[in-house]
C-alpha atoms as one frame of an Amber mdcrd trajectory, in Angstrom:
protein
  84.814 205.021 123.185  81.564 203.021 123.354  82.810 201.166 126.430  83.396
 204.534 128.125  79.818 205.600 127.303  78.374 202.357 128.703  80.605 202.507
 131.812  79.327 205.987 132.646  75.745 204.947 131.976  76.038 201.911 134.265
  77.316 204.204 137.026  74.285 206.452 136.535  71.925 203.470 136.608  73.501
 202.261 139.852  72.894 205.726 141.304  69.280 205.566 140.147  68.777 202.115
 141.703  70.169 203.450 144.986  67.148 205.766 145.228  64.595 205.070 147.929
  62.464 202.024 147.025  59.185 203.975 147.410  60.297 206.302 144.628  61.118
 203.484 142.198  57.735 201.771 141.978  56.848 200.903 138.425  60.346 201.189
 136.940  62.835 199.393 139.198  62.665 196.039 137.385  63.044 197.633 133.951
  66.081 199.662 135.066  67.660 196.615 136.679  67.164 194.543 133.494  68.867
 197.214 131.392  71.767 197.329 133.822  72.167 193.546 133.559  72.221 193.616
 129.739  74.649 196.553 129.537  76.982 194.943 132.061  77.075 191.820 129.887
  77.975 193.917 126.843  80.665 195.894 128.635  83.480 193.346 128.393  82.917
 192.896 124.657  82.937 196.645 124.131  86.225 196.931 126.017  87.766 194.375
 123.651  86.498 196.286 120.615  87.818 199.553 122.072  91.276 198.043 122.414
  91.585 196.483 118.982  89.088 198.399 116.848  86.166 196.992 114.880  87.222
 194.092 112.701  84.188 194.017 110.371  81.349 196.155 109.062  78.865 194.027
 111.003  80.717 194.585 114.217  80.887 198.322 113.502  77.085 198.324 113.090
  76.684 196.502 116.389  78.918 199.004 118.195  76.975 201.940 116.738  73.690
 200.393 117.855  75.024 199.944 121.383  76.118 203.572 121.505  72.781 204.916
 120.286  70.857 202.690 122.686  73.056 203.817 125.562  72.227 207.431 124.762
  68.503 206.574 124.717  68.820 204.953 128.129  70.670 208.006 129.415  67.801
 210.264 128.320  65.173 208.132 130.033  67.239 207.835 133.225  67.641 211.624
 133.264  63.876 212.041 132.837  63.231 209.575 135.644  65.719 211.182 138.053
  64.272 214.621 137.343  60.829 213.257 138.181  62.105 211.657 141.409  63.973
 214.774 142.522  60.952 216.990 141.859  59.032 214.917 144.429  61.701 215.359
 147.090  62.111 219.133 146.841  59.892 221.478 148.756  59.161 219.693 152.038
  56.037 218.002 153.311  53.535 220.200 151.500  55.096 219.418 148.121  55.126
 215.720 149.039  51.428 215.929 149.877  50.663 217.568 146.531  52.580 214.923
 144.566  50.955 212.019 146.380  47.360 213.316 146.434  46.387 216.066 144.028
  49.020 215.195 141.361  48.868 211.407 141.709  47.173 210.839 138.294  49.938
 212.830 136.596  52.561 210.873 138.556  51.071 207.565 137.401  51.099 208.789
 133.801  54.740 209.915 133.928  55.882 206.637 135.474  53.887 204.611 132.977
  55.491 206.584 130.141  58.988 206.029 131.541  58.332 202.323 132.141  57.122
 201.861 128.539  60.207 203.566 127.163  62.470 201.408 129.297  60.714 198.226
 128.161  61.115 199.232 124.495  64.784 199.984 125.051  65.208 196.647 126.766
  63.840 194.919 123.678  66.264 196.892 121.529  69.186 195.859 123.746  68.212
 192.201 123.514  68.005 192.530 119.717  71.427 194.184 119.724  72.801 191.267
 121.750  71.455 188.840 119.162  73.151 190.888 116.423  76.394 190.603 118.346
  76.137 186.818 118.381  75.520 186.924 114.655  78.284 189.353 113.635  80.772
 189.599 116.478  84.129 187.922 115.958  86.176 186.086 118.531  87.014 188.631
 121.273  90.633 187.501 121.187  92.541 190.248 119.452  92.475 189.751 115.710
  94.732 190.609 112.851  93.899 194.321 112.882  95.271 194.730 116.408  98.390
 192.702 115.638  98.997 194.673 112.439  98.615 198.008 114.221 101.008 196.987
 116.975 103.624 196.005 114.384 103.061 199.303 112.573 103.721 201.232 115.790
 106.977 199.346 116.342 108.087 199.830 112.723 107.260 203.522 112.819 109.279
 204.025 115.990 112.292 202.041 114.808 112.346 203.822 111.445 113.834 206.764
 113.374 117.052 204.747 113.602 117.531 205.206 109.866 116.860 208.944 109.538
 119.789 210.780 107.972 121.523 213.573 109.872 120.670 216.253 107.325 116.947
 215.510 107.660 116.891 216.496 111.334 116.042 219.929 112.718 116.304 221.485
 116.157 118.194 218.714 117.943 121.758 220.072 118.036 121.557 221.688 121.475
 119.398 218.893 122.906 121.817 216.282 121.613 124.822 218.056 123.097 123.210
 218.170 126.529 122.234 214.506 126.492 125.596 213.373 125.114 127.358 215.075
 128.015 125.106 213.208 130.433 125.701 209.867 128.720 129.466 210.186 128.867
 129.532 211.204 132.533 129.867 208.109 134.688 128.940 210.108 137.804 125.460
 211.068 136.556 122.211 209.163 137.151 121.745 205.785 135.506 118.380 206.621
 133.934 117.384 209.517 131.721 113.747 209.946 130.734 112.761 211.804 127.573
 109.248 213.148 128.174 106.912 214.705 125.618 103.615 214.428 123.806 103.139
 212.037 120.911 104.898 213.181 117.758 107.191 215.652 119.549 110.411 213.987
 118.361 111.444 211.984 121.427 112.360 208.841 119.491 114.066 210.785 116.699
 116.304 212.593 119.186 117.270 209.428 121.045 117.859 207.503 117.807 120.281
 210.176 116.635 122.252 209.883 119.862 122.114 206.085 119.864 123.567 205.956
 116.347 126.495 208.189 117.274 129.775 206.288 116.930 131.319 208.020 119.917
 128.400 206.893 122.090 128.661 203.282 120.935 132.421 203.209 121.553 131.822
 204.487 125.074 129.851 201.378 126.100 130.715 197.683 126.036 127.322 196.793
 124.546 124.077 198.459 123.629 120.460 197.635 122.762 117.376 199.390 121.391
 113.999 198.001 122.580 110.612 199.329 121.467 108.163 198.616 124.282 104.852
 200.221 123.148 101.454 199.722 124.790 101.310 195.960 124.249 104.331 193.996
 125.277 105.422 190.634 126.557 108.234 190.844 129.103 109.826 187.612 127.931
 109.874 188.893 124.349 111.484 192.127 125.553 114.183 190.165 127.376 114.866
 188.057 124.278 115.167 191.199 122.172 117.589 192.707 124.665 119.825 189.659
 124.636 119.863 189.556 120.823 120.658 193.265 120.567 123.467 193.070 123.128
 125.047 190.076 121.365 124.762 191.726 117.942 126.280 194.985 119.252 129.467
 193.001 120.021 129.156 191.018 116.790 128.638 187.819 118.757 126.480 184.881
 117.746 123.016 184.877 119.304 122.230 182.040 121.728 120.383 179.368 119.780
 117.855 178.343 122.420 116.401 181.776 123.323 112.910 180.965 122.065 112.524
 178.064 124.491 113.721 179.926 127.593 111.265 181.040 130.279 111.407 184.296
 132.259 113.786 182.989 134.940 116.312 181.631 132.459 116.198 184.793 130.359
 116.845 187.022 133.386 119.660 184.775 134.530 121.308 184.913 131.086 120.998
 188.683 130.887 122.376 189.262 134.374 125.342 187.005 133.656 126.036 188.643
 130.304 126.010 192.187 131.706 128.343 191.288 134.579 131.280 193.746 134.526
 130.021 195.424 131.341 128.955 199.010 130.848 125.836 199.008 128.732 123.493
 201.469 127.029 119.887 200.463 126.571 117.046 202.466 125.041 113.514 201.618
 126.151 111.412 203.424 123.574 107.708 204.231 123.925 107.094 203.179 127.529
 103.475 203.556 128.692 103.398 202.285 132.264 105.690 201.708 135.210 104.956
 197.966 135.457 107.287 197.082 132.613 110.111 199.048 134.255 109.665 197.195
 137.516 109.621 193.852 135.683 112.837 194.655 133.809 114.632 196.141 136.820
 115.933 192.831 138.154 117.814 192.115 134.937 119.303 195.622 134.567 120.861
 196.242 137.944 123.788 198.580 137.660 126.643 196.149 138.230 129.267 198.247
 136.502 129.777 202.035 136.780 128.689 204.132 133.832 125.848 202.032 132.409
 122.948 204.129 131.125 119.262 203.608 130.380 117.315 206.016 128.184 113.558
 205.729 128.076 111.045 207.724 126.045 107.496 208.241 127.248 104.431 210.431
 127.058 103.566 209.751 130.705 104.852 211.983 133.490 104.657 209.262 136.137
 106.678 206.898 133.941 109.334 209.545 133.311 109.787 210.158 137.048 109.528
 206.533 138.162 112.577 205.649 140.305 113.053 202.107 139.053 116.869 202.467
 138.955 117.279 205.433 141.267 116.009 208.951 140.687 115.960 209.604 136.913
 117.068 212.707 135.076 113.996 213.959 133.194 114.420 215.870 129.947 111.193
 217.471 128.687 110.987 217.777 124.910 109.866 221.202 123.758 107.999 221.785
 120.522 109.903 223.358 117.645 110.474 227.090 117.475 108.934 228.845 114.441
 112.222 229.001 112.499 112.940 225.324 113.225 109.418 224.336 112.163 109.856
 226.257 108.898 113.195 224.572 108.201 111.755 221.085 108.762 108.747 221.777
 106.556 110.928 223.036 103.722 113.164 219.945 103.954 110.106 217.765 103.334
 107.948 219.879 101.028 110.680 221.190  98.714 112.923 218.162  98.551 113.417
 218.607  94.807 114.071 222.371  94.925 117.595 223.830  95.008 118.662 224.124
  98.642 115.103 223.124  99.569 113.930 226.738  99.410 110.238 227.613  99.248
 109.217 229.327  95.970 108.014 232.912  96.569 104.530 232.258  95.178 103.941
 229.471  97.751 105.471 231.129 100.785 102.273 232.584 102.270 100.471 229.236
 101.966 103.445 227.329 103.383 103.792 229.656 106.363 100.127 229.246 107.228
 100.361 225.453 107.024 103.399 225.455 109.302 101.587 227.708 111.759  98.720
 225.208 111.994 101.150 222.503 113.096 102.031 224.473 116.254 105.599 223.171
 116.388 104.742 219.453 116.435 107.535 217.734 114.407 105.471 214.696 113.389
 102.712 216.899 111.960 105.160 219.225 110.203 107.018 216.349 108.550 103.787
 214.606 107.499 102.299 217.783 106.082 105.540 218.634 104.280 105.578 215.194
 102.669 101.963 215.673 101.602 102.728 219.000  99.942 105.785 217.662  98.131
 103.584 216.404  95.307 101.530 219.605  95.010 102.861 221.780  92.229 100.620
 224.802  91.785  99.165 227.512  94.011  95.562 226.319  93.578  96.377 222.968
  95.214  98.217 224.675  98.051  95.346 227.114  98.557  92.797 224.306  98.622
  94.650 222.293 101.280  95.440 225.393 103.310  91.789 226.436 103.464  90.378
 222.970 104.156  93.088 221.288 106.229  91.598 218.828 108.675  93.794 216.326
 110.469  91.173 213.650 110.012  90.964 213.884 106.200  90.442 210.356 104.910
  91.724 211.253 101.461  95.173 212.169 102.790  96.854 208.908 103.861 100.082
 210.855 104.492  98.399 212.387 107.547  97.057 209.074 108.888 100.313 208.448
 110.769  99.813 211.667 112.725  96.334 210.618 113.732  97.385 207.076 114.649
 100.330 208.153 116.793  98.347 210.756 118.712  95.321 208.522 119.227  97.504
 205.979 121.007  97.388 208.334 123.983  93.606 208.599 123.798  93.101 204.841
 123.585  95.242 204.380 126.690  92.967 206.567 128.846  90.604 205.106 131.469
  86.978 205.591 130.486  86.399 208.487 132.922  89.287 210.433 131.434  88.109
 209.791 127.872  84.936 211.748 128.547  86.825 214.547 130.288  89.384 214.753
 127.486  86.798 214.906 124.685  84.893 217.577 126.601  87.940 219.847 126.418
  87.819 219.735 122.607  84.516 221.641 122.697  86.362 224.799 123.744  87.743
 227.020 120.950  91.180 226.602 119.436  93.962 227.973 121.689  91.403 228.740
 124.404  92.802 228.922 127.925  90.454 226.706 129.947  90.207 227.684 133.610
  90.749 224.760 135.945  87.953 225.617 138.372  85.429 226.126 135.610  86.415
 222.921 133.861  86.118 220.641 136.875  82.678 222.086 137.686  81.537 221.325
 134.152  82.898 217.771 134.405  81.022 217.263 137.662  77.808 218.680 136.212
  78.114 216.261 133.278  78.434 213.300 135.646  81.929 212.357 134.457  83.461
 212.327 137.949  83.349 209.213 140.111  82.576 209.334 143.817  85.374 208.131
 146.093  85.165 207.584 149.813  86.926 210.371 151.669  87.260 212.707 148.664
  85.013 215.457 147.334  83.972 215.422 143.694  86.122 218.527 143.160  89.203
 216.733 144.484  88.578 213.742 142.222  88.023 216.015 139.211  91.228 217.843
 140.084  93.089 214.523 139.976  91.593 213.841 136.519  92.972 217.135 135.244
  96.412 216.385 136.645  96.402 212.955 134.985  95.583 214.488 131.609  98.419
 216.999 131.970 100.812 214.284 133.186  99.942 212.285 130.054 100.675 215.361
 127.905  97.090 215.352 126.598  96.543 218.870 127.930  99.105 221.656 128.110
  99.369 223.803 131.243  99.567 227.462 130.208  99.314 229.062 133.649  99.906
 227.881 137.217  98.910 229.388 140.544 101.290 230.253 143.347 101.186 226.642
 144.596 102.165 225.180 141.226  98.701 223.797 140.446  97.326 224.326 136.924
  95.227 227.484 136.672  94.640 227.328 132.927  95.240 224.642 130.344  94.631
 224.117 126.640  94.782 221.497 123.911  97.360 221.430 121.171  95.471 222.342
 117.998  96.128 219.026 116.258  95.199 217.012 119.339  91.987 219.053 119.514
  91.199 218.339 115.847  91.517 214.613 116.469  89.474 214.789 119.667  86.758
 216.678 117.801  86.712 214.028 115.090  86.059 211.394 117.765  83.428 213.575
 119.421  81.540 213.996 116.158  81.792 210.316 115.223  80.573 209.180 118.633
  77.850 211.881 118.833  79.596 213.070 122.007  79.594 216.706 120.904  79.993
 219.141 118.024  81.239 222.685 117.619  79.122 225.252 115.809  80.720 228.549
 114.802  77.606 230.081 113.277  79.007 229.809 109.767  76.184 227.630 108.479
  72.803 226.438 109.667  72.680 223.220 111.699  69.749 221.413 110.120  70.077
 218.166 112.070  72.341 217.294 114.959  72.364 214.046 116.940  75.245 215.076
 119.187  74.737 215.116 122.942  76.443 218.481 123.285  76.700 221.555 121.073
  79.394 224.154 121.730  78.531 227.458 120.071  81.477 229.707 119.297  81.431
 233.302 118.224  83.209 234.239 115.018  86.040 235.789 117.024  86.793 232.383
 118.534  85.400 233.038 121.984  82.908 230.858 123.781  79.543 232.380 124.504
  79.457 232.135 128.250  77.384 233.592 131.034  78.673 234.611 134.422  76.979
 235.808 137.558  78.792 232.161 140.423  73.174 233.234 141.218  70.397 235.895
 141.997  68.267 235.225 145.072  64.635 235.112 143.958  61.602 233.680 145.717
  62.597 230.852 148.064  65.882 230.100 146.271  68.018 230.549 149.398  65.862
 228.084 151.321  65.936 225.560 148.482  69.734 225.337 148.416  69.833 223.927
 151.943  70.152 220.409 150.518  73.141 221.257 148.282  75.647 220.078 150.849
  78.306 219.040 148.307  78.812 222.515 146.833  82.402 223.682 146.620  81.640
 227.333 145.850  78.596 229.552 145.488  77.810 233.211 144.893  74.441 234.760
 145.728  73.351 238.273 144.791  70.189 240.296 145.559  70.269 239.189 149.204
  68.019 241.092 151.629  68.145 241.639 155.394  65.185 239.326 155.906  67.042
 236.409 154.285  69.352 235.999 157.282  67.882 232.839 158.805  67.525 230.868
 155.549  70.911 232.095 154.322  72.766 231.044 157.460  71.080 227.629 157.659
  71.899 226.929 154.009  75.550 227.946 154.424  75.927 225.834 157.567  74.786
 222.793 155.585  77.497 223.338 152.959  80.333 221.691 154.855  82.545 221.346
 151.744  82.272 225.015 150.779  85.580 226.680 149.932  84.474 229.918 148.256
  81.469 232.054 149.249  80.241 235.316 147.740  77.254 237.188 149.191  75.993
 240.484 147.725  73.020 242.564 148.871  70.524 244.299 146.581  72.090 247.773
 146.910  74.594 249.786 148.914  72.083 250.739 151.597  70.819 247.202 152.278
  72.036 245.570 155.494  73.689 242.161 155.280  72.842 240.103 158.348  74.771
 236.886 158.939  74.952 236.809 162.737  72.883 233.622 162.874  75.712 231.650
 161.254  76.997 229.752 164.282  79.200 227.205 162.491  80.702 228.343 159.162
  82.066 225.778 156.669  85.341 224.480 158.163  87.319 224.577 154.894  86.198
 228.004 153.672  89.132 229.618 151.872  87.640 232.618 150.072  84.963 234.943
 151.447  83.487 237.936 149.593  80.857 239.969 151.456  79.201 242.999 149.867
  76.723 244.836 152.081  76.329 246.940 155.204  77.339 245.133 158.404  76.044
 246.422 161.743  78.816 244.572 163.552  81.699 242.221 162.811  80.317 238.663
 162.492  81.381 236.724 165.583  82.334 233.693 163.452  85.100 235.567 161.562
  87.716 234.437 164.095  86.889 230.756 163.447  87.788 230.867 159.718  91.013
 228.940 160.194  91.340 227.983 156.486  90.589 231.440 155.070  93.136 232.731
 152.548  91.186 235.575 150.885  88.765 238.078 152.473  86.914 240.914 150.740
  84.598 243.292 152.618  82.734 245.874 150.516  80.200 248.515 151.617  80.465
 247.147 155.172  80.831 250.628 156.797  81.535 249.054 160.159  81.790 251.303
 163.176  83.829 248.574 164.865  87.421 247.888 163.752  87.489 244.532 161.965
  91.264 244.022 162.248  91.404 242.508 165.779  88.874 239.858 164.707  90.943
 238.567 161.763  94.562 239.309 162.733  95.177 235.782 164.028  93.787 233.891
 161.021  96.728 231.578 160.197  96.374 231.408 156.391  94.964 234.807 155.431
  96.997 235.916 152.409  94.864 238.642 150.815  92.678 241.280 152.481  90.607
 243.757 150.460  88.667 246.386 152.402  86.433 248.699 150.350  84.363 251.258
 152.294  84.476 248.717 155.088  85.119 250.998 158.094  83.923 254.476 159.067
  86.562 255.132 161.763  89.470 257.566 161.485  92.293 255.186 162.416  93.362
 251.690 161.361  95.909 250.026 163.613  97.681 246.827 162.579  98.961 245.969
 166.045  99.460 242.210 165.811  99.273 239.131 163.570  98.620 238.892 159.806
 101.667 236.646 159.504 100.767 235.206 156.059  99.280 238.371 154.535 100.885
 239.222 151.165  98.273 241.607 149.681  96.427 244.460 151.403  93.955 246.827
 149.723  92.420 249.762 151.613  89.879 251.529 149.375  87.293 254.260 149.812
  87.703 255.041 153.513  86.286 258.595 153.528  87.239 259.486 157.133  90.475
 257.549 157.524  93.345 259.879 158.445  95.847 257.550 160.095  97.216 254.048
 159.429  99.533 252.542 162.048 101.642 249.427 161.468 103.410 248.012 164.513
 106.800 246.333 164.141 106.557 242.614 163.373 103.052 242.802 161.911 102.453
 241.699 158.287 106.077 240.513 157.845 105.345 238.961 154.432 103.325 241.785
 152.871 104.338 242.292 149.224 101.615 244.529 147.750  99.931 247.492 149.450
  97.157 249.508 147.772  95.660 252.660 149.284  92.862 254.059 147.127  90.389
 256.929 147.589  91.365 257.763 151.174  91.387 261.535 150.764  91.814 262.380
 154.481  95.071 260.444 154.674  97.885 263.005 154.703 100.929 260.764 155.203
 102.136 257.272 154.411 101.269 254.603 157.003 103.259 255.002 160.203 105.516
 251.961 160.407 105.597 251.241 156.669 109.362 251.110 157.023 108.936 247.867
 159.015 107.504 246.104 155.952 110.852 244.993 154.562 109.332 242.485 152.110
 107.015 245.051 150.530 107.631 245.037 146.762 104.918 247.376 145.436 103.101
 250.415 146.847 100.102 251.854 144.986  98.593 255.196 146.008  95.474 256.115
 144.051  93.207 259.176 144.351  94.952 260.378 147.511  95.369 263.870 148.918
  97.829 266.373 147.491  99.543 266.538 150.897 100.327 262.824 150.723 101.650
 263.133 147.162 103.996 265.941 148.243 105.234 264.148 151.371 105.990 260.863
 149.596 108.121 262.708 147.093 110.020 264.622 149.791 110.106 264.065 153.556
 108.642 260.531 153.511 111.215 259.204 151.063 113.304 257.539 153.831 110.232
 255.540 154.913 109.538 254.089 151.461 112.946 253.899 149.806 113.176 250.138
 150.512 110.142 249.496 148.267 111.299 248.623 144.697 108.132 249.830 142.923
 106.045 252.821 144.029 103.172 254.292 142.035 100.790 257.239 142.395  97.681
 257.421 140.200  95.540 260.511 139.961  92.318 258.488 139.938  91.013 254.996
 140.604  89.852 254.388 137.047  93.421 254.517 135.789  94.582 252.202 138.540
  91.775 249.698 137.939  92.013 249.563 134.160  95.701 250.435 133.734  94.714
 252.482 130.699  93.278 255.850 129.695  94.659 259.345 129.877  95.465 259.616
 133.588  99.025 260.315 134.634 100.899 258.397 137.306 104.092 258.912 139.226
 106.580 256.053 139.457 109.803 255.660 141.306 112.523 253.098 141.711 114.288
 252.396 144.971 117.588 253.364 143.390 116.782 257.008 142.757 114.215 257.662
 145.446 112.700 260.231 143.078 109.291 260.149 141.382 108.771 260.954 137.727
 105.672 261.188 135.568 104.580 258.527 133.126 101.450 257.992 131.094  99.442
 255.073 132.427
């Protein structure tokens, strides 16, 4: 993790050094020296990250580097704040800084320069300590031992008895059918997070006698994160020979890559084979092995297990069949726990006095087989309720006094250690959210950007890069997607509880961040971030996407990289500054503008060139006329107009927008008729609310062909359903709220033929019921089958 901290810091220093030379006087040399020293340390830190500290002295050195890096980060932040404060405010502010405030400026720079020089001395001392304590950077015994442990742990699944397994019967049946079918794909990928039972499932199938009889030869190869292709080829050859009870070639150890491939290709000629590639971490190894595993005989199969989505879908031998491992269901998790924890009990049944404790322990495992089995084995030796109660109340997956749980930690941390340094920061940041918290994608990537975790790439916005980080974490099964939007992109994600516990343990150890739930006073905290949770498990957060005060609107002119912004308390006189600032935000995708009150006029006519990629627009305020730039919003998907009270019909100005999918009009028009005469080809949602004078809605044939939801609310002068509603053949839901009694009567009688094609039709007596979907208001509902309305309580 220290290498990730230093990598990020070096990036920040490079950004600082890119600042105008006139703003760096007094500190440039000191910053450059620090960058040079940290760059020299980086390669050593990367080695330590990969293999772990091999001595107490080296651990001390690593800790010193981390703490020094944090000190540098603080000083760089102080310096950049000072620099930016001189650039904001125009020429007058520049004059003040360089004349009236020049003594203060000298003092601040002198203070920063002194701090940097002291830190530089500390770094040099740390480098000397490294020379004194640091071992040979070539991977030592600890790395080699851990790699062997990983291989042994994986291959131990080959010796698990049938009666010890839980929840694999249906999965096994499905995969067995695929294996025996010569017409199916050559490759099947088993995808799932660490500890989810991928290897156990495949080992059970591999050991099946019927499977082995089906193939001429078979081999099991554990790849893992560190591999040598030639060693993998040697292992394959040995396994294939042994599967046919043949004598291994005697000169394998002396063969090079070419000879090994040639031997393997010759051996597999006209043979159907089964090979398992267990624990594959990258696609390179698949491409390197591909030449020796060409499908020369129909029916050969390759099974690979992986935590990585891109590996699972890699077409190295054609398009693979991907089987995603699901976590255990509650009853399966309970069965597995009992098999481990009550091994000595008759029928492995949990004693009644321990059942409540056992159920809670199983719940904390959240269906992860590795954790359930490890925890069950731990509890096997606990005999009385006091021991169970103690572990249940204090369970932490990083407990050093529970070696039985160390395997869980080690297996899961393999995924963390494999992350690039940018993703390590992003991943640990997610652990600061509460347990089981659904983290919104848009909020998360903004926080990552604000923290400085996201790299700049030519041709991509920071939001797009951050979005790719999130996808990589989900593809690696480090984060779980709990909700997706209509385009399949993650909308919300969360961490598995055990993964979060381990991430938190790293965060605390590295002073990256801590979580405080208010249970006890935090006397001293060296962490860089503190996440404060309420006792109900929710994050204390503040919303409000900013109130316009003073010259705020003018100051945001320079924020050209913003992706979204919301401004409230806007006044009519803000028009010029507001429009100039928005025009400068060329990457803007979501914009919300709200005036001070319902009577305030919102003027935005001076906006001549709106952001080209604007997708969501929310305007709240009185508009004297339809903004002329509405028709140029070619990327707009969502439009909300509130309190507009336009005398001019807005529909002709937006009907041709090619991507408009949702339109919400609230008190937006004072006319008596709305006519949808053309366009709105992509519109799926339409809300018409609080139109006090509206008495007629006309929908021409062919308009809004994809509309699925129509809401008409608080339009009391409307006496009939929209004319032409029968043309909306894709309409799925119709909501009528706070409408006239005449309309309620007609829709239940003479207008039934116009709306009978709509599957769901609702009438609410008031808007509050519709908005909250609760309370004591009644609603009418109808199905398209009966055509009749009946009352229900909302």
